[in-house]
C-alpha positions as CSV (number, residue, x, y, z in Angstrom):
1,M,8.8,13.9,-32.3
2,N,8.9,11.9,-35.5
3,V,7.5,8.5,-36.2
4,G,10.8,6.8,-35.9
5,T,11.4,8.2,-32.4
6,L,8.0,7.1,-31.3
7,T,8.3,3.6,-32.7
8,D,11.7,3.2,-31.0
9,K,10.1,4.3,-27.7
10,I,7.2,1.8,-28.1
11,G,9.7,-0.8,-28.8
12,R,11.7,0.0,-25.6
13,L,8.5,-0.1,-23.6
14,D,7.3,-3.4,-25.1
15,K,10.7,-4.8,-24.2
16,R,10.4,-3.6,-20.6
17,I,6.9,-5.1,-20.4
18,E,8.2,-8.4,-21.5
19,E,11.1,-8.2,-18.8
20,L,8.7,-7.5,-16.1
21,A,6.3,-10.2,-17.2
22,C,9.3,-12.7,-16.8
23,K,9.7,-11.8,-13.1
24,V,8.9,-14.7,-10.6
25,E,5.8,-13.0,-9.2
26,Y,4.2,-12.6,-12.6
27,S,5.5,-15.3,-15.0
28,E,3.2,-18.1,-14.1
29,K,0.1,-15.9,-14.1
30,V,1.1,-14.4,-17.4
31,K,1.6,-17.8,-18.8
32,K,-1.8,-19.0,-17.8
33,L,-3.7,-15.9,-19.1
34,S,-1.8,-16.1,-22.4
35,C,-3.7,-19.4,-23.1
36,F,-6.6,-17.4,-23.9
37,I,-7.0,-16.5,-27.5
38,G,-6.1,-12.9,-28.1
39,V,-4.4,-12.4,-24.7
40,K,-0.7,-11.6,-25.1
41,T,1.9,-10.6,-22.5
42,Q,1.0,-7.0,-22.3
43,T,-2.9,-7.6,-21.8
44,A,-2.0,-10.5,-19.3
45,L,0.3,-8.3,-17.3
46,S,-2.2,-5.4,-17.3
47,V,-5.0,-7.6,-15.9
48,I,-2.7,-9.1,-13.2
49,V,-1.5,-5.8,-11.9
50,E,-5.0,-4.4,-11.9
51,V,-6.6,-7.2,-10.3
52,G,-3.9,-8.0,-7.7
53,D,-5.2,-11.1,-5.9
54,F,-7.6,-13.1,-8.0
55,K,-8.5,-15.1,-4.7
56,R,-10.4,-12.1,-3.4
57,F,-13.2,-13.1,-5.9
58,V,-15.3,-16.1,-4.7
59,S,-16.4,-16.9,-8.2
60,A,-16.0,-16.0,-11.8
61,D,-19.3,-14.2,-11.5
62,R,-17.9,-12.0,-8.8
63,F,-14.8,-11.2,-10.9
64,A,-16.9,-10.2,-13.9
């Protein structure tokens, strides 16, 4: 694969991540997490899908 092919693939994947982040079940959470400096859509969506339900942590200390 050449650099152009890989760049195009990354672009397609970035677009798909943006589409998923706009879904009803993610959009509000992504919007909230994106308020933090340095957190953009990809990072926010990654945290959301990894954590699942934030309510399972009783405090920020437990989350950390």
